LOTIKOL-785657 format. One record per atom (N, C-alpha, C): residue number from 0; residue in one letter; x, y, z. Coordinates in nm, 2 decimals, padded with zeros to 4 digits, m for minus. Each point is the difference from the previous one (the first is absolute). Example, Ala and Ser with C-alpha at 12.3 -4.5 7.8 and 13.67 -1.06 7.14 Angstrom:
2
0/A/01.32/m00.57/00.78;
0/A/m00.09/00.12/00.00;
0/A/00.09/00.12/00.00;
1/S/m00.04/00.11/m00.07;
1/S/00.09/00.11/00.00;
1/S/m00.08/00.11/00.08;
// end
This chain:
93
0/M/29.56/12.70/m07.07;
0/M/00.10/00.05/m00.10;
0/M/m00.02/m00.07/m00.13;
1/S/00.00/00.08/m00.11;
1/S/m00.02/m00.06/m00.13;
1/S/00.13/m00.05/m00.06;
2/Q/m00.01/m00.08/m00.10;
2/Q/00.12/m00.05/m00.06;
2/Q/00.07/00.11/m00.08;
3/I/00.13/m00.01/00.00;
3/I/00.08/00.10/m00.08;
3/I/m00.03/m00.01/m00.15;
4/Q/00.00/00.11/m00.06;
4/Q/m00.02/00.00/m00.15;
4/Q/00.14/00.05/m00.06;
5/L/00.07/m00.09/m00.06;
5/L/00.14/00.03/m00.04;
5/L/00.01/00.12/m00.09;
6/D/m00.10/00.03/m00.08;
6/D/00.01/00.11/m00.09;
6/D/m00.03/00.14/00.06;
7/Q/m00.06/m00.01/00.13;
7/Q/m00.03/00.13/00.06;
7/Q/00.07/00.02/00.14;
8/D/00.05/m00.11/00.06;
8/D/00.04/00.01/00.14;
8/D/00.15/m00.02/00.02;
9/I/00.08/00.02/m00.11;
9/I/00.14/00.00/00.02;
9/I/00.05/00.14/m00.06;
10/R/00.07/00.07/00.09;
10/R/00.05/00.13/m00.04;
10/R/00.15/00.02/00.04;
11/S/00.07/00.08/m00.07;
11/S/00.13/00.04/00.04;
11/S/00.00/00.09/00.12;
12/L/00.11/m00.01/00.08;
12/L/00.01/00.09/00.12;
12/L/m00.01/00.15/m00.04;
13/S/00.07/00.03/m00.12;
13/S/m00.01/00.14/m00.04;
13/S/m00.14/00.05/m00.04;
14/D/m00.07/m00.09/m00.06;
14/D/m00.14/00.03/m00.04;
14/D/m00.08/00.02/00.13;
15/F/00.02/m00.09/00.10;
15/F/m00.07/00.01/00.12;
15/F/00.03/00.13/00.07;
16/R/00.12/00.04/00.01;
16/R/00.04/00.12/00.06;
16/R/m00.07/00.12/m00.06;
17/A/m00.01/00.00/m00.13;
17/A/m00.06/00.11/m00.07;
17/A/m00.16/00.00/00.02;
18/N/m00.06/m00.11/00.03;
18/N/m00.14/m00.01/00.01;
18/N/m00.05/m00.07/00.13;
19/A/00.08/00.02/00.10;
19/A/m00.02/m00.08/00.13;
19/A/m00.15/00.01/00.05;
20/A/m00.05/00.12/00.01;
20/A/m00.13/00.02/00.05;
20/A/m00.11/m00.07/m00.07;
21/S/00.01/00.00/m00.14;
21/S/m00.10/m00.07/m00.08;
21/S/00.01/m00.15/00.02;
22/Y/00.12/m00.05/00.00;
22/Y/00.02/m00.14/00.02;
22/Y/m00.04/m00.05/00.13;
23/I/00.02/00.07/00.11;
23/I/m00.04/m00.03/00.13;
23/I/m00.15/m00.01/00.00;
24/E/m00.07/00.10/m00.06;
24/E/m00.14/00.00/00.00;
24/E/m00.06/m00.12/m00.08;
25/R/00.07/m00.03/m00.11;
25/R/m00.04/m00.12/m00.07;
25/R/00.01/m00.13/00.07;
26/V/00.11/m00.01/00.08;
26/V/00.02/m00.12/00.08;
26/V/m00.11/m00.01/00.11;
27/K/m00.04/00.11/00.06;
27/K/m00.10/00.00/00.10;
27/K/m00.14/m00.02/m00.06;
28/S/m00.03/00.05/m00.11;
28/S/m00.13/m00.01/m00.06;
28/S/m00.03/m00.14/m00.07;
29/H/00.11/m00.05/m00.07;
29/H/m00.02/m00.12/m00.07;
29/H/00.04/m00.13/00.08;
30/H/00.06/00.03/00.11;
30/H/00.05/m00.12/00.09;
30/H/00.08/m00.10/m00.08;
31/R/00.09/00.06/m00.09;
31/R/00.10/m00.08/m00.07;
31/R/00.14/00.05/00.04;
32/P/00.09/m00.08/00.02;
32/P/00.14/00.04/00.03;
32/P/00.07/00.06/m00.12;
33/L/00.09/00.09/00.02;
33/L/00.08/00.06/m00.10;
33/L/00.15/m00.05/00.01;
34/V/00.05/m00.06/m00.10;
34/V/00.14/m00.05/00.00;
34/V/00.09/00.11/m00.05;
35/L/00.10/00.04/00.07;
35/L/00.09/00.10/m00.04;
35/L/00.13/m00.06/m00.05;
36/T/00.05/00.04/m00.11;
36/T/00.12/m00.05/m00.05;
36/T/00.11/00.10/00.01;
37/Q/00.12/m00.05/00.01;
37/Q/00.12/00.09/00.00;
37/Q/00.11/m00.07/m00.09;
38/H/00.04/00.07/m00.10;
38/H/00.10/m00.05/m00.09;
38/H/m00.06/m00.13/m00.07;
39/G/m00.13/00.01/m00.03;
39/G/m00.06/m00.11/m00.07;
39/G/m00.04/m00.13/00.08;
40/K/00.03/00.01/00.13;
40/K/m00.03/m00.12/00.08;
40/K/m00.10/00.04/00.11;
41/S/m00.08/m00.09/00.04;
41/S/m00.10/00.03/00.11;
41/S/00.08/00.03/00.12;
42/S/m00.05/00.10/00.07;
42/S/00.08/00.05/00.12;
42/S/m00.09/00.01/00.12;
43/A/m00.13/00.04/m00.01;
43/A/m00.08/00.02/00.11;
43/A/m00.15/m00.02/m00.04;
44/V/m00.08/m00.01/00.10;
44/V/m00.15/m00.02/m00.03;
44/V/m00.07/00.10/00.09;
45/L/m00.09/00.08/m00.06;
45/L/m00.08/00.10/00.08;
45/L/m00.14/m00.07/00.01;
46/I/m00.04/m00.01/00.13;
46/I/m00.13/m00.06/00.03;
46/I/m00.08/00.09/00.09;
47/D/m00.13/m00.01/m00.01;
47/D/m00.09/00.08/00.08;
47/D/00.01/m00.05/00.15;
48/V/m00.01/00.09/00.09;
48/V/00.02/m00.04/00.14;
48/V/m00.10/m00.10/00.05;
49/E/m00.12/00.02/m00.04;
49/E/m00.11/m00.09/00.04;
49/E/00.03/m00.14/m00.05;
50/D/00.04/m00.01/m00.13;
50/D/00.03/m00.13/m00.06;
50/D/00.12/m00.06/00.07;
51/Y/00.10/00.08/00.03;
51/Y/00.12/m00.05/00.07;
51/Y/m00.04/m00.06/00.14;
52/Q/m00.09/00.07/00.07;
52/Q/m00.04/m00.05/00.13;
52/Q/m00.07/m00.14/m00.01;
53/K/m00.09/m00.01/m00.11;
53/K/m00.07/m00.12/m00.02;
53/K/00.10/m00.12/m00.03;
54/L/00.11/00.03/m00.08;
54/L/00.10/m00.10/m00.02;
54/L/00.07/m00.04/00.13;
55/L/00.03/00.10/00.08;
55/L/00.06/m00.04/00.13;
55/L/m00.09/m00.08/00.09;
56/D/m00.13/00.03/00.00;
56/D/m00.10/m00.08/00.08;
56/D/m00.01/m00.14/m00.06;
57/K/00.00/m00.02/m00.13;
57/K/00.00/m00.13/m00.06;
57/K/00.12/m00.08/00.04;
58/I/00.12/00.06/m00.01;
58/I/00.12/m00.07/00.03;
58/I/00.00/m00.04/00.15;
59/Q/m00.04/00.08/00.09;
59/Q/m00.01/m00.03/00.14;
59/Q/m00.10/m00.12/00.02;
60/L/m00.11/00.01/m00.06;
60/L/m00.10/m00.11/00.01;
60/L/00.06/m00.13/m00.05;
61/L/00.06/00.00/m00.12;
61/L/00.06/m00.12/m00.05;
61/L/00.11/m00.06/00.09;
62/E/00.08/00.09/00.06;
62/E/00.11/m00.04/00.09;
62/E/m00.07/m00.07/00.12;
63/E/m00.11/00.06/00.06;
63/E/m00.06/m00.06/00.11;
63/E/m00.07/m00.13/m00.03;
64/L/m00.05/m00.01/m00.12;
64/L/m00.06/m00.13/m00.05;
64/L/00.11/m00.11/m00.01;
65/S/00.11/00.04/m00.06;
65/S/00.11/m00.09/m00.01;
65/S/00.05/m00.05/00.13;
66/T/00.02/00.09/00.10;
66/T/00.04/m00.04/00.13;
66/T/m00.10/m00.09/00.07;
67/A/m00.13/00.03/m00.02;
67/A/m00.10/m00.09/00.06;
67/A/00.00/m00.14/m00.07;
68/R/00.02/00.00/m00.13;
68/R/00.01/m00.13/m00.07;
68/R/00.12/m00.08/00.06;
69/M/00.11/00.06/00.01;
69/M/00.12/m00.07/00.05;
69/M/m00.03/m00.05/00.15;
70/E/m00.06/00.08/00.08;
70/E/m00.03/m00.04/00.13;
70/E/m00.09/m00.12/00.00;
71/L/m00.11/00.00/m00.08;
71/L/m00.09/m00.11/m00.01;
71/L/00.07/m00.13/m00.05;
72/D/00.09/00.02/m00.10;
72/D/00.08/m00.11/m00.05;
72/D/00.09/m00.06/00.10;
73/N/00.04/00.08/00.10;
73/N/00.09/m00.05/00.10;
73/N/m00.08/m00.05/00.13;
74/G/m00.13/m00.01/m00.02;
74/G/m00.08/m00.05/00.11;
74/G/m00.03/00.11/00.11;
75/E/00.03/00.12/m00.03;
75/E/m00.03/00.11/00.09;
75/E/m00.14/00.05/m00.03;
76/G/m00.06/00.08/00.09;
76/G/m00.12/00.07/m00.03;
76/G/m00.12/m00.10/00.03;
77/V/m00.12/00.05/m00.03;
77/V/m00.12/m00.08/00.02;
77/V/m00.08/m00.01/m00.12;
78/S/m00.09/m00.09/m00.01;
78/S/m00.09/m00.02/m00.12;
78/S/m00.10/00.11/00.01;
79/Q/m00.07/00.02/m00.11;
79/Q/m00.11/00.11/m00.01;
79/Q/m00.11/m00.04/00.10;
80/E/m00.03/m00.13/00.01;
80/E/m00.11/m00.04/00.09;
80/E/00.04/00.03/00.14;
81/E/00.12/m00.04/00.04;
81/E/00.05/00.03/00.13;
81/E/00.00/00.15/00.04;
82/F/00.04/00.08/m00.10;
82/F/00.01/00.14/00.02;
82/F/m00.14/00.06/00.03;
83/F/m00.10/m00.04/m00.08;
83/F/m00.13/00.05/00.02;
83/F/m00.07/m00.05/00.12;
84/S/00.04/m00.12/00.04;
84/S/m00.05/m00.06/00.12;
84/S/00.05/00.08/00.12;
85/E/00.13/00.03/00.00;
85/E/00.06/00.08/00.11;
85/E/m00.06/00.15/00.00;
86/L/m00.02/00.05/m00.12;
86/L/m00.06/00.14/m00.01;
86/L/m00.14/00.00/00.06;
87/R/m00.08/m00.10/m00.03;
87/R/m00.14/00.00/00.05;
87/R/00.01/m00.02/00.15;
88/A/00.09/m00.08/00.05;
88/A/00.00/m00.03/00.15;
88/A/00.05/00.13/00.07;
89/N/00.09/00.08/m00.06;
89/N/00.04/00.12/00.07;
89/N/m00.09/00.12/m00.01;
90/Y/m00.08/00.00/m00.11;
90/Y/m00.09/00.12/m00.02;
90/Y/m00.15/m00.03/00.00;
91/S/m00.04/m00.12/00.03;
91/S/m00.14/m00.02/00.01;
91/S/m00.05/00.04/00.14;
92/S/m00.12/00.04/00.00;
92/S/m00.05/00.05/00.13;
92/S/m00.08/m00.11/00.08;
// end
C-alpha cells in the first residue's frame, strides 16, 4: 500500500457517492487508501481488499511476535538452538 497523497486521496462523501466506481478503481489500481470526509471531518477510509488483508496479516504476525517475546522474557519457551535441536531429533532419519 502506497502512502496517502493529501492533495489526491481525500474526498467528500458526496463526491465519492457521485463517482464511486472511479474512486474504487483508483484505490484498487494505485493501492492508496481514500479518506472520505463528512461535514469537513475525516469519516472513513476506503482501502483495497488485498491491502487490507496484508494489514491484517501484519497485525497478526506482530501480535504473535509480541506474545513470543513476553513468553521468552518470562522464562517460557525454548532457545533457537534448543528448538532446532529438537526439530532435527524428531525429523532426521
